[in-house]
N, C-alpha and C positions, 0 to 999 in steps of 0.2 A: 504494500500500500504506500507506494512512494509518490510524492508529489513531484511532477515534472513540468517542464514548460508547456507541453501539449496536454497534460493532464491536470487541469486547474479546477476541476469540479469534484467536490466530495459528494458522492451519491449517498444519500441517507434514506432510511426506511422507517416508517412507523407501523408496527404490527397491528396495533389497535385500530388505526385508521386505514390500514391497508393502502398507504400512500407513499410515494417516493418524493424526495425533495432534492433539487440540485443546489447544493450549498456552494456558493462562490467565495465564501469567507473561511475563516479558520475556527468557527465556533458552531456548536450544535444549536438548532432552532427548536425550541419547545412548541408544541401545538396543543390544540384542545383535547386531543386524544392521549396525550402523554408526552413523548419526546421522540424525535427522529434520532435514530442511532446510525453511526457511519458504516457503510459497506466498503467503500474504498475510493481512492482517487481515480479519476478517469477524464476522458474528453467528453464533450457534449455528445459526440457521435456514439461513443461507447455506451454512455448512459442511456441515450435514446434507444439503441439497439437492444440492450438488456431489458429495459422497461417494456419495449414492444413485444419481446418474447414472453415475459413473465405476466404482464397485465391481463391477457385473456384468461389465463388459468385462475387468477385471483378473482376476476369479476364473475366467473362461473359459480362461485360460492354464493349462497344466498345469505341474507342478513342474519339468519339464525344459526349459521354454521360457525364453528370456532374461528378465531382470528388466525392469520398466517403469522406465526411467531418470528421474531427477528432471527433466531438461530437457524430456522429453516431458510430464510432469505439469505443469510450470510453464507450458508452452505451452497446455495444456488449461485451466489455471486462468485464463490471460489471455483466452482465447476465451470462457470462461464469464462472466468479468467484463464483457467487452464486450457479450455477449448480454443480460445482465440490466441493462445500462445503467449500470454502475459506472464505465466509462471508464478502467479500469486497463489497463496494457500488460504 
């Protein structure tokens, strides 16, 4: 999770809100559902691509199903990074 010149976005996730946040600063952003937790540094393109892949699976859940926990999303982010050759765990 290294911040680089081309990776200026900290992709964050809120499990309770099932929402992503593109943080362009160095600080976590609290929300009404709790708090966004960091997944990793990325470019806007990488964040868009990851969210495009994951979002349909999250929206298939109905309101009364359990939240998608941060730990599950963090594991998915790690798999995505390994898949695209970033080598992050």
